[in-house]
C-alpha positions as CSV (number, residue, x, y, z in Angstrom):
1,M,-15.2,25.3,-30.7
2,K,-13.3,27.0,-28.0
3,T,-11.1,30.1,-28.6
4,F,-8.6,31.9,-26.4
5,K,-11.4,34.3,-25.4
6,T,-13.3,31.4,-23.7
7,T,-10.1,30.4,-21.8
8,M,-9.3,33.9,-20.6
9,P,-11.3,33.5,-17.3
10,F,-9.2,30.6,-16.4
11,L,-6.0,32.5,-17.1
12,L,-7.2,35.5,-15.1
13,A,-8.2,33.4,-12.2
14,S,-4.7,31.7,-12.2
15,I,-2.9,35.0,-12.3
16,S,-5.2,36.3,-9.5
17,L,-4.2,33.4,-7.4
18,V,-0.5,34.0,-7.9
19,L,-1.0,37.6,-6.9
20,S,-3.0,36.6,-3.8
21,A,-0.3,34.2,-2.7
22,Y,2.3,36.9,-3.0
23,L,0.3,39.7,-1.4
24,F,-0.7,37.4,1.4
25,F,2.6,38.2,3.0
26,N,2.3,42.0,2.3
27,R,5.9,42.1,1.2
28,P,7.4,43.9,-1.9
29,V,7.6,41.8,-5.0
30,A,9.3,42.0,-8.3
31,P,7.1,42.3,-11.4
32,L,5.3,39.0,-12.1
33,G,6.6,39.1,-15.7
34,S,10.2,38.9,-14.4
35,S,11.8,35.5,-14.4
36,E,13.6,36.5,-11.2
37,A,10.5,37.5,-9.3
38,A,11.4,37.2,-5.6
39,V,9.8,38.0,-2.3
40,T,11.5,39.2,0.9
41,F,10.2,37.4,4.0
42,D,10.8,38.1,7.6
43,T,11.2,34.5,8.8
44,S,11.2,35.6,12.4
45,D,7.6,36.7,12.2
46,P,5.5,34.0,13.9
47,T,2.3,35.2,12.2
48,I,3.3,34.0,8.7
49,N,1.0,31.2,7.7
50,V,3.1,28.9,5.4
51,A,0.3,26.3,5.3
52,E,-2.1,28.8,3.9
53,L,0.3,29.9,1.2
54,K,0.9,26.2,0.3
55,N,-2.9,25.7,0.0
56,E,-3.1,28.7,-2.4
57,I,-0.3,27.2,-4.5
58,L,-2.2,23.8,-4.7
59,K,-5.3,25.6,-5.8
60,L,-3.4,27.4,-8.4
61,A,-1.9,24.2,-9.7
62,D,-5.4,22.7,-10.0
63,D,-6.6,25.8,-12.0
64,L,-3.6,25.6,-14.3
65,H,-4.4,21.9,-15.0
66,V,-7.9,22.9,-16.0
67,L,-6.5,25.7,-18.1
68,K,-4.1,23.3,-19.8
69,E,-6.9,20.9,-20.7
70,S,-8.9,23.7,-22.1
71,L,-6.1,25.0,-24.2
72,G,-5.6,21.5,-25.7
73,Q,-9.1,21.7,-27.1
74,I,-8.7,25.0,-28.9
75,E,-9.4,24.8,-32.6
76,S,-8.8,27.4,-35.4
77,P,-11.9,29.6,-35.8
78,A,-14.1,28.9,-38.8
79,D,-15.5,32.4,-39.0
80,E,-13.1,34.8,-40.7
81,N,-14.8,37.7,-39.0
82,Q,-13.5,36.5,-35.6
83,D,-10.4,38.4,-34.7
84,S,-8.7,35.4,-33.3
85,E,-5.9,34.6,-35.8
86,D,-3.1,34.5,-33.2
87,S,-5.1,33.1,-30.3
88,G,-3.8,29.6,-30.8
89,E,-0.3,30.8,-30.2
90,E,-1.0,33.4,-27.5
91,A,-2.9,30.9,-25.3
92,P,-0.1,28.4,-24.9
93,R,2.4,31.2,-24.3
94,A,0.2,32.6,-21.6
95,F,-0.1,29.2,-20.0
96,T,3.6,28.7,-20.1
97,S,4.2,32.1,-18.5
98,V,1.9,31.4,-15.6
99,S,3.2,27.9,-15.2
100,Q,6.8,29.2,-14.9
101,R,5.7,31.7,-12.2
102,L,4.0,28.9,-10.3
103,Q,7.3,27.0,-10.3
104,T,9.1,30.1,-9.0
105,L,6.6,30.5,-6.3
106,E,6.8,26.8,-5.2
107,S,10.6,27.2,-5.1
108,Q,10.4,30.3,-2.9
109,L,7.9,28.5,-0.6
110,A,10.3,25.6,-0.1
111,G,13.1,28.0,0.9
112,L,10.7,29.9,3.2
113,Q,9.4,26.8,4.8
114,S,13.0,25.6,5.5
115,N,14.0,28.8,7.1
116,Y,10.7,29.3,8.9
117,N,10.6,25.9,10.5
118,G,14.0,26.4,12.0
119,I,15.4,23.2,10.5
120,S,19.0,24.3,11.2
121,I,19.4,25.5,14.7
122,E,22.8,26.9,14.0
123,G,21.3,29.0,11.2
124,A,19.3,31.3,13.6
125,S,20.0,35.0,13.0
126,E,22.1,37.0,15.3
127,E,19.2,39.2,16.0
128,R,17.1,36.3,17.2
129,E,19.9,35.1,19.4
130,I,20.2,38.4,21.1
131,I,16.4,38.5,21.7
132,F,16.4,35.0,23.2
133,A,19.4,35.8,25.5
134,S,17.6,38.9,26.8
135,E,15.4,39.1,29.9
136,E,12.3,38.6,27.6
137,G,13.9,35.7,25.8
138,A,11.7,33.0,27.4
139,I,8.5,35.0,26.6
140,K,9.6,35.3,22.9
141,A,10.3,31.6,22.8
142,D,6.7,31.1,24.2
143,E,5.4,33.0,21.2
144,Y,7.2,30.8,18.8
145,F,5.8,27.7,20.6
146,E,2.3,29.0,20.4
147,A,2.8,29.7,16.7
148,G,3.8,26.0,16.2
149,K,7.4,26.8,15.5
150,F,8.7,24.2,17.9
151,T,12.4,24.0,16.8
152,I,12.9,27.8,17.0
153,A,11.1,27.8,20.4
154,A,13.4,25.1,21.7
155,E,16.4,27.0,20.5
156,G,15.0,30.1,22.3
157,Y,14.4,28.4,25.6
158,M,17.9,26.9,25.5
159,T,19.5,30.2,24.7
160,Y,17.6,31.9,27.5
161,Y,18.5,29.1,29.9
162,R,22.2,29.3,29.2
163,N,22.2,33.0,29.8
164,H,20.0,32.9,32.9
165,L,21.1,29.9,35.0
166,D,20.1,31.7,38.2
167,D,16.5,32.3,37.0
168,P,14.1,30.9,39.6
169,D,12.0,29.6,36.7
170,A,14.9,27.8,35.1
171,R,13.4,24.4,35.6
172,S,10.2,25.4,33.8
173,V,12.3,26.8,30.9
174,L,14.1,23.5,30.5
175,E,10.8,21.6,30.6
176,R,9.4,23.9,27.9
177,A,12.5,23.3,25.8
178,R,12.1,19.5,26.3
179,R,8.5,19.7,25.2
180,S,9.4,21.8,22.2
181,Y,12.1,19.4,21.0
182,G,9.6,16.5,21.4
183,K,7.0,18.3,19.3
184,A,9.6,19.2,16.7
185,G,10.5,15.5,16.3
186,Y,13.9,15.7,18.1
187,K,13.1,12.8,20.4
188,D,16.7,12.2,21.4
189,M,17.2,15.8,22.4
190,A,14.0,15.7,24.4
191,L,15.2,12.6,26.3
192,Y,18.5,14.2,26.9
193,L,16.9,17.2,28.5
194,Q,14.7,15.1,30.6
195,E,17.8,13.3,31.9
196,E,19.3,16.7,32.6
197,L,16.2,17.6,34.7
198,L,16.8,14.5,36.7
199,E,20.4,15.5,37.4
200,F,19.9,19.2,38.2
201,F,16.6,19.0,40.1
202,P,16.8,15.9,42.3
203,E,13.9,17.2,44.5
204,H,11.6,16.4,41.5
205,R,13.1,13.0,40.8
206,A,9.9,11.0,41.2
207,K,7.9,13.1,38.7
208,D,10.8,13.4,36.3
209,L,11.2,9.6,36.3
210,E,7.5,9.2,35.6
211,T,7.8,11.6,32.7
212,L,10.9,9.7,31.4
213,A,9.0,6.4,31.6
214,T,6.2,8.0,29.5
215,M,8.6,9.3,26.9
216,H,10.3,5.8,26.6
217,K,6.8,4.2,26.2
218,E,6.0,6.6,23.4
219,E,9.2,5.6,21.6
220,G,8.4,1.9,22.1
221,N,11.2,1.4,24.7
222,Y,9.0,-0.7,27.0
223,D,11.8,-2.1,29.1
224,E,12.9,1.4,30.0
225,A,9.3,2.5,30.6
226,V,8.8,-0.4,33.1
227,K,12.1,0.3,34.8
228,Y,11.6,4.1,35.3
229,S,7.9,3.8,36.3
230,A,8.8,1.3,39.0
231,E,11.5,3.6,40.3
232,A,9.2,6.6,40.2
233,A,6.5,4.8,42.2
234,D,9.0,3.7,44.8
235,L,9.9,7.3,45.4
236,M,6.4,8.6,45.8
237,T,5.0,9.2,49.3
238,N,1.4,9.9,48.4
239,P,-0.3,6.4,48.4
240,Q,-2.9,7.2,45.7
241,E,-0.3,8.9,43.4
242,K,2.0,5.9,44.0
243,L,-0.7,3.4,43.0
244,W,-1.8,5.2,39.9
245,T,1.8,5.1,38.8
246,R,1.9,1.4,39.5
247,L,-1.1,1.0,37.2
248,Y,0.9,2.6,34.5
249,W,3.8,0.2,35.4
250,A,1.3,-2.7,34.8
251,W,0.3,-1.2,31.4
252,Y,3.9,-0.9,30.4
253,N,4.4,-4.6,31.4
254,E,1.5,-5.5,29.1
255,L,3.1,-3.5,26.2
256,Q,6.4,-5.2,26.9
257,G,5.3,-8.8,27.4
258,G,1.8,-9.2,26.1
259,P,-1.6,-10.0,27.7
260,N,-0.3,-12.6,30.1
261,A,2.4,-10.4,31.4
262,G,0.0,-7.5,31.7
263,L,-2.6,-9.7,33.6
264,D,0.0,-10.7,36.1
265,A,1.1,-7.1,36.6
266,Y,-2.5,-5.8,37.0
267,R,-3.3,-8.5,39.6
268,Q,-0.2,-7.6,41.5
269,V,-1.2,-3.9,41.6
270,Q,-4.8,-4.8,42.5
271,Q,-3.5,-6.6,45.6
272,E,-1.3,-3.6,46.5
273,I,-4.5,-1.4,46.1
274,A,-6.4,-3.7,48.5
275,D,-3.5,-3.8,51.0
276,A,-3.5,0.0,51.0
277,G,-7.2,0.1,51.8
278,F,-8.4,1.4,48.5
279,D,-10.5,-1.7,47.5
280,D,-13.6,0.4,46.9
281,H,-11.7,3.2,45.2
282,A,-11.4,4.3,41.6
283,L,-8.0,2.7,41.6
284,N,-9.4,-0.7,42.2
285,N,-12.1,-0.1,39.6
286,R,-9.5,0.8,37.0
287,A,-7.4,-2.2,37.8
288,Q,-10.4,-4.5,37.5
289,E,-11.4,-3.0,34.2
290,K,-7.9,-3.8,32.9
291,I,-8.0,-7.3,34.2
292,D,-11.5,-8.0,32.7
293,R,-10.3,-6.6,29.3
294,L,-7.2,-8.9,29.3
295,L,-9.2,-11.9,30.4
296,K,-11.7,-11.4,27.6
297,Q,-8.9,-10.9,25.1
298,L,-7.2,-14.1,26.2
299,N,-10.5,-16.0,26.1
300,N,-11.2,-14.8,22.6
301,K,-7.8,-15.9,21.5
302,K,-8.3,-19.4,23.1
303,Q,-11.6,-19.7,21.3
304,R,-10.1,-18.8,17.9
305,S,-7.3,-21.3,18.4
306,A,-9.9,-24.0,19.2
307,V,-11.9,-23.2,16.1
308,I,-8.8,-23.3,13.9
309,S,-7.7,-26.6,15.5
310,S,-11.1,-28.2,14.9
311,S,-11.2,-27.1,11.3
312,N,-7.9,-28.7,10.6
């Protein structure tokens, strides 16, 4: 038979985990017995580890599950000398209390995570806006980027850019904003900023077109990837750089039209490599590798088709 005394270690461990999760932030808390226990978080602090808090809550939930199963097995003590008359009532009450605190903590985590991830760009604090608009704004945005807070970082770069259009490093700031939006999942915004880079910095058009082609490829827009990579290669003056970009163009053709389209494209680029005098170069080796891969793929497909036809 199990009594409340045997379940006490589970309960203490659960309460300890609650305390650890709260104290992890080193912030003032209301008494745990209060139904309105709350924590004050500085969501602008890039050192807060939301993932670690979430893991602590998951561990707590597991411990509570074990505790709940243990409480379900409690029986009334047979020995009258055991001072456990009320344990059957106290244990469920204790479990319910800790369980309610867990729910409160989970709710607070959800609110913290929403604010901390910068889901609403417009919801940024005035203090943060002032910091991003200052001379050190781009550096502060870098800190958020390094902390993995990409939406806030993007907001910071854009705020700094709007307030420092004459900064010699303005192009780099826009590039970092584009990268931040991309990592945060705002693909349309990232594409928009890449197009802005094309417009405002025409001297870098070839590289920016190459980047734009890559971004469209990652989104599955292979038609656009083929178009922009071809345009980028046409603008490049360095022969090797041009031909490497053409190899990417061939790959995008494969993604767009399948193995046969890719094979034709790689053969075309291989001829361009030979015409440029790079027939013994890494460029030619890469093109031949791609051609061999596609030939093998097409041959295997033909063999499978023949086997299927003969079996029918």
